[in-house]
Backbone as ProteinMPNN parsed JSONL, in Angstrom:
{"seq_chain_A": "XXXXXXXXXXXXXXXXXXXXXXXXXXXXXXXXXXXXXXXXXXXXXXXXXXXXXXXXXXXXXXXXXXXXXX", "coords_chain_A": {"N_chain_A": [[2.664, 1.682, -3.467], [0.463, 0.502, -0.757], [-2.739, 0.989, 0.038], [-3.925, 3.128, 2.775], [-4.528, 1.743, 6.041], [-7.976, 1.074, 7.053], [-8.097, 1.599, 9.746], [-6.586, 3.803, 10.279], [-8.151, 5.629, 9.851], [-9.728, 6.059, 11.819], [-11.299, 7.236, 14.681], [-9.953, 7.031, 18.167], [-11.656, 5.738, 19.69], [-12.961, 3.835, 18.126], [-11.011, 1.998, 17.56], [-9.69, -1.441, 16.994], [-8.787, -2.39, 19.27], [-10.121, -0.961, 21.31], [-12.767, -1.455, 20.655], [-12.507, -4.519, 21.128], [-11.983, -4.392, 23.778], [-14.345, -2.921, 25.103], [-16.185, -4.667, 24.317], [-15.68, -6.876, 25.764], [-15.756, -5.783, 28.413], [-18.676, -5.188, 28.834], [-20.549, -7.603, 28.741], [-19.258, -8.876, 30.905], [-19.769, -7.09, 33.12], [-22.453, -7.259, 33.259], [-22.658, -10.243, 33.767], [-21.541, -9.902, 36.363], [-23.102, -8.204, 37.818], [-25.68, -9.408, 37.668], [-25.5, -12.267, 37.628], [-27.292, -14.014, 35.704], [-27.522, -16.212, 33.52], [-29.142, -16.109, 31.405], [-29.685, -13.597, 30.459], [-27.019, -12.594, 30.071], [-26.303, -13.98, 28.133], [-27.73, -13.149, 25.795], [-26.479, -10.63, 25.396], [-23.675, -11.169, 25.049], [-23.866, -12.675, 22.316], [-24.87, -10.552, 20.988], [-22.611, -8.738, 20.968], [-20.926, -10.467, 19.879], [-21.788, -10.295, 17.434], [-21.369, -7.466, 16.541], [-18.747, -7.548, 16.865], [-18.123, -9.136, 14.651], [-18.996, -7.731, 12.292], [-17.687, -5.153, 12.681], [-15.063, -5.766, 13.049], [-14.598, -7.434, 11.328], [-16.161, -7.581, 8.76], [-16.368, -4.759, 7.791], [-13.563, -3.979, 7.756], [-12.814, -5.767, 5.793], [-14.696, -5.291, 3.595], [-13.766, -2.548, 3.165], [-10.973, -2.803, 2.345], [-11.386, -4.234, -0.064], [-12.747, -2.634, -1.404], [-10.887, -0.539, -1.92], [-8.753, -1.422, -3.063], [-10.029, -2.004, -5.751], [-10.746, 0.35, -6.675], [-7.92, 1.382, -7.352]], "CA_chain_A": [[2.63, 1.685, -1.901], [-0.695, 0.088, -0.28], [-3.826, 1.971, 0.574], [-3.828, 3.423, 4.28], [-5.461, 0.989, 6.645], [-9.172, 1.796, 7.751], [-8.086, 2.018, 11.218], [-5.418, 4.923, 10.495], [-8.692, 6.693, 9.586], [-10.79, 6.097, 12.576], [-11.002, 7.693, 16.052], [-9.555, 6.09, 19.06], [-12.74, 5.067, 20.434], [-13.227, 2.858, 17.035], [-10.015, 1.026, 16.97], [-9.943, -2.73, 17.565], [-8.655, -2.578, 21.144], [-11.209, -0.376, 22.178], [-14.015, -2.443, 20.511], [-12.663, -5.701, 22.055], [-12.281, -4.105, 25.419], [-15.683, -2.776, 25.194], [-16.91, -6.035, 24.245], [-15.412, -7.768, 27.2], [-16.33, -5.127, 29.849], [-19.876, -5.325, 28.609], [-20.993, -8.56, 29.192], [-18.747, -9.253, 32.402], [-20.26, -5.946, 33.909], [-23.649, -7.699, 33.055], [-22.713, -10.912, 34.42], [-21.045, -9.452, 37.425], [-24.145, -7.567, 38.379], [-26.976, -10.271, 37.669], [-25.441, -13.866, 37.506], [-28.114, -14.54, 35.065], [-27.085, -16.492, 32.147], [-30.224, -15.879, 30.338], [-29.5, -12.382, 30.398], [-25.894, -12.149, 29.847], [-26.14, -14.624, 26.861], [-28.035, -12.063, 24.706], [-25.693, -9.296, 25.513], [-22.485, -11.792, 24.512], [-24.389, -12.836, 21.071], [-24.686, -9.018, 20.161], [-21.533, -8.15, 21.053], [-20.214, -11.148, 18.748], [-22.454, -9.997, 16.03], [-20.902, -6.407, 16.558], [-17.37, -7.833, 16.685], [-17.786, -9.899, 13.165], [-19.418, -6.837, 11.672], [-16.886, -4.198, 12.669], [-13.602, -6.29, 13.03], [-14.296, -8.282, 9.771], [-16.916, -7.222, 7.469], [-16.104, -3.599, 7.507], [-12.075, -3.846, 7.0], [-12.568, -6.314, 4.496], [-15.103, -4.236, 2.31], [-12.945, -1.194, 2.881], [-9.921, -3.15, 1.607], [-11.994, -4.477, -1.122], [-13.046, -1.028, -2.123], [-9.838, 0.587, -1.965], [-8.149, -2.082, -4.217], [-10.849, -1.89, -6.65], [-10.491, 1.86, -6.995], [-6.827, 1.712, -7.802]], "C_chain_A": [[0.952, 1.3, -1.834], [-1.601, 1.109, 0.01], [-3.796, 2.035, 2.16], [-4.907, 2.18, 4.646], [-6.628, 1.684, 7.008], [-9.092, 2.271, 9.109], [-7.218, 2.989, 11.412], [-6.737, 6.029, 10.124], [-9.963, 6.862, 10.625], [-10.325, 6.252, 14.057], [-10.45, 6.379, 17.066], [-10.281, 5.082, 19.823], [-13.38, 4.012, 19.297], [-12.124, 2.111, 16.835], [-10.193, -0.228, 17.459], [-9.69, -2.955, 18.804], [-9.625, -1.961, 21.745], [-12.711, -1.257, 21.882], [-14.004, -3.712, 21.251], [-12.771, -5.538, 23.347], [-13.699, -3.71, 25.858], [-16.566, -4.208, 25.382], [-16.822, -6.986, 25.047], [-15.919, -7.18, 28.461], [-18.037, -5.23, 29.867], [-20.836, -6.441, 29.402], [-20.548, -9.235, 30.39], [-19.493, -8.358, 33.186], [-21.75, -6.917, 34.243], [-23.81, -9.122, 33.717], [-22.475, -11.019, 35.907], [-22.28, -8.954, 38.273], [-25.563, -8.238, 38.761], [-26.801, -11.816, 38.043], [-26.452, -14.218, 37.122], [-27.485, -14.644, 33.702], [-27.791, -16.168, 30.916], [-30.102, -14.271, 29.623], [-28.276, -11.753, 29.753], [-25.713, -13.042, 28.305], [-26.548, -13.828, 25.536], [-26.933, -11.082, 24.123], [-24.164, -9.834, 24.569], [-22.855, -11.984, 22.752], [-24.322, -11.294, 20.319], [-23.413, -8.473, 20.132], [-20.441, -9.114, 20.01], [-20.634, -10.399, 17.43], [-21.535, -8.513, 15.662], [-19.331, -6.489, 16.139], [-17.277, -8.284, 15.07], [-18.131, -8.766, 12.312], [-18.136, -5.651, 11.521], [-15.274, -4.534, 12.615], [-13.629, -7.279, 11.739], [-14.776, -7.991, 8.569], [-16.437, -5.811, 7.119], [-14.646, -3.251, 6.788], [-12.155, -4.45, 5.661], [-13.252, -5.766, 3.258], [-14.326, -3.019, 1.948], [-11.872, -1.532, 1.99], [-10.44, -3.643, 0.217], [-12.234, -3.214, -2.081], [-12.049, -0.327, -2.63], [-8.694, -0.087, -3.02], [-8.476, -2.113, -5.31], [-10.456, -0.363, -7.289], [-9.044, 2.169, -7.574], [-6.689, 1.224, -9.304]], "O_chain_A": [[0.204, 1.72, -2.717], [-1.113, 2.213, 0.249], [-3.642, 0.982, 2.778], [-5.8, 1.742, 3.92], [-6.494, 2.872, 7.301], [-9.817, 3.141, 9.59], [-6.914, 3.236, 12.579], [-6.444, 7.224, 10.094], [-10.948, 7.565, 10.404], [-9.367, 5.687, 14.585], [-10.505, 5.172, 16.829], [-9.895, 4.054, 20.38], [-14.354, 3.36, 19.672], [-12.178, 1.432, 15.809], [-10.906, -0.272, 18.461], [-10.387, -3.739, 19.449], [-10.034, -2.442, 22.801], [-13.527, -1.596, 22.738], [-14.978, -4.126, 21.88], [-13.448, -6.263, 24.075], [-14.168, -4.154, 26.906], [-17.311, -4.615, 26.272], [-17.662, -7.879, 25.153], [-16.402, -7.83, 29.388], [-18.603, -5.347, 30.954], [-21.603, -6.242, 30.344], [-21.265, -10.08, 30.927], [-19.989, -8.934, 34.155], [-22.043, -7.22, 35.4], [-24.905, -9.367, 34.224], [-22.972, -11.887, 36.625], [-22.382, -9.361, 39.43], [-26.338, -7.918, 39.662], [-27.664, -12.494, 38.601], [-27.033, -14.901, 37.966], [-27.07, -13.752, 32.963], [-27.338, -15.996, 29.784], [-30.405, -13.959, 28.471], [-28.307, -10.724, 29.079], [-24.938, -12.607, 27.454], [-25.91, -13.832, 24.483], [-26.602, -10.818, 22.967], [-23.648, -9.162, 23.676], [-22.102, -11.427, 21.953], [-23.771, -11.056, 19.244], [-23.131, -7.703, 19.214], [-19.422, -8.661, 19.488], [-19.856, -10.002, 16.562], [-21.025, -8.446, 14.543], [-18.773, -5.748, 15.329], [-16.414, -7.795, 14.341], [-17.398, -8.783, 11.324], [-17.697, -5.318, 10.42], [-14.415, -3.742, 12.226], [-12.602, -7.791, 11.294], [-14.152, -8.061, 7.511], [-16.054, -5.722, 5.952], [-14.456, -2.594, 5.764], [-11.738, -3.93, 4.626], [-12.718, -5.715, 2.15], [-14.209, -2.539, 0.821], [-11.67, -0.846, 0.988], [-9.696, -3.334, -0.714], [-11.9, -3.022, -3.251], [-12.166, 0.411, -3.609], [-7.904, 0.601, -3.667], [-7.598, -2.234, -6.164], [-9.888, -0.198, -8.369], [-8.939, 3.182, -8.266], [-5.66, 1.458, -9.938]]}, "name": "protein", "num_of_chains": 1, "seq": "XXXXXXXXXXXXXXXXXXXXXXXXXXXXXXXXXXXXXXXXXXXXXXXXXXXXXXXXXXXXXXXXXXXXXX"}
């Protein structure tokens, strides 16, 4: 049987759906409040880095670690 998913060990606020939802809400709010692209763009870039780390790198690393431990 395969190892459990990393998402089974995380709380609700650290699930992919909550990460994506927060990553959409934050830059949308910045844009709606300011209408300044030069302020919104760095926020979007930070969110994209956050998504890459927590939605791609961390699960990939976890999977590699758990498969090498078996």
